[in-house]
N, C-alpha and C positions, 0 to 999 in steps of 0.2 A: 585505214591509215594507222600506222603504228606510232606509239608514243615513245619519246626518247626516255630512256631510263639511265639512271646514274648521274654523276656530276657533269656539268658543262665543262668541256675541255678548256684548259687555260689558253690564253692568247699566246701565240708563238713569240718567243723572245730570241730567235736564232738569226736575226738579221733579215728575215724574209718579209718583215713588215715594213712598209715604206716610212721614211721620215715624214714629218709634217710638211716640209717644203716639197718633197717628192709627191706626196699625196695631193697637195693643192695644185702643183704644176700639172699633174695628170688630169685633174678636173679642168684646169684651164684649157688643155688641149681638146677636151670634149666640148667645152663651151665654144671654142673656135670653130667647130664643125657646123655651127648654126650661121656662120658668117655668110653674107650675100655678096661680098666683095670679090671681084674677079682677079684682082691683083695679089691680094694677101689676106689670108684668114687669120684673124687675131681674136684671142679670148682673154678676158680679164676677170678676176674676182677680188672682192674686197673682204678682208678677214679681220676679225678682232677676237682675241682670246681663243683661237683655234675654231672659230665658228664663222661660217660663210654668211656675210651680210647681204651681198648683192653680186650678180654676175652681169657681164656685158660682152657683146661681140660686135665687130664692125659691120656696118651695113646701112642702107638707106633708112631715113626716118620712117617711123610707122605710118602705114597707109600710102607710102610713096613707092613708085616703081623702082625696082632694082635694076642694076646695070644689065643683067641678063635679059630683062624685058625691053630695054632700050637699045639693044643691039651692040652692047660692048661698053668698055670703060672709057670715059671721057679723058682721063689722064693718059691712058695708053694712046688714044687717038691724037692727042696734042703733043705726045713725046715728052711728057713731064717726068723727070727723074724722081726716084723715091726720095722723100725727105724735103722736097721743094714744092712751093705753091699749094700747100695743103688745103687752102680755101677752094680750090678747083676740084672738088670731090663731092659726090652725093653721099658718101659714107659718113656716119658718125662713128668716131673711134670707140674701140671696146672699153677703154678706161672711162671715157665720157659716158657711155651707156651704163656702165656699172654705177657711176655716181648718180646719174639721172634715175636709174631704177631704185636706188636707195631713197632718193627724194620723193619719187612718185608713190612709193609704198610706205613712207613715213619711218624709214629705218635710220636711226641716228648714227652718225659717223664720229661721235665723240669717243675719246680714248685713243689708244695707240692702234692705228690701222695699218695692216700690211696689204699691199696690192700685189697680186701675182698676175703676170702677163706673159703671153707667148713671145712678146717682143719688147724692147726698150721703148718707153713712152716718148712721144714727140714733145716739143716744147709746149704746145698748147695743153696737152694732157698733163705734162709735168706741172705746169702752173695750177691746173685744176686739182691735181692730186695734193700739191702742197697746201692749197686752201681747204681741201677736204680732210686735212689732219692725217694724211698718210705719213708714217714715220719710216717705213721700210718698203722697198720695191724689189721683188724677186722677178727677174725676167729671163727669158731664154735667148731669143735672137737679138742681134745688134740692129740698131737703126741709125742712119747717118744724121745725127742731130746733136752736135757738141754743145749747143746752147742749153738743151734740155739737161744734159749731164751737169753742166756748170751750175745751173739754177738749183737742181736737186742737191748738189753738194753744198752750195751756199746755204740752203734751207736745212742742212743737216739731216737730209733724208738718206738713210742707208740704202745703197744700191748693191744688189747681189746678182751677178750673172750666173744663172743656173747652168750647171754642167751635169747632165744626166749620165752618170758612170755606166749605167746599163746600156744606154744607146751607144756610147763610145766604144764599148766592147764588141759591138756587132760588126 
């Protein structure tokens, strides 16, 4: 094994390094790969001062059967459109799971929290994020929930829809 000699090379400053938002959105996409939902894979992370506090993805509560084990998605079987009748789902949403994980592990959500999510939060998640002290939400995909947007705007939560320039160029 050879030892490195000489100074450590400097961090590149040529634009090849991701911005903080890009960095956290990339992590969100990886978190979403743990999802057990058949309809939509969502990942969320809670961040304060550029440090990840908790992560969450959507899926059945711990210890309970996933939709794949039950023969499919109840919402699909009932023909329920996205954004409607959210109570008819086995899944806990990614944002909810991130908040729950912070609580379970004793992680304080005091201070200005940013939530990164692969999709705009629904109204239930929006209410929880408001009460969890989230001041900024960066999300990738749209979600058909105007009430969520209205409540977040009323609570002065900054909403930023993420546009990945690198993906748009492909």
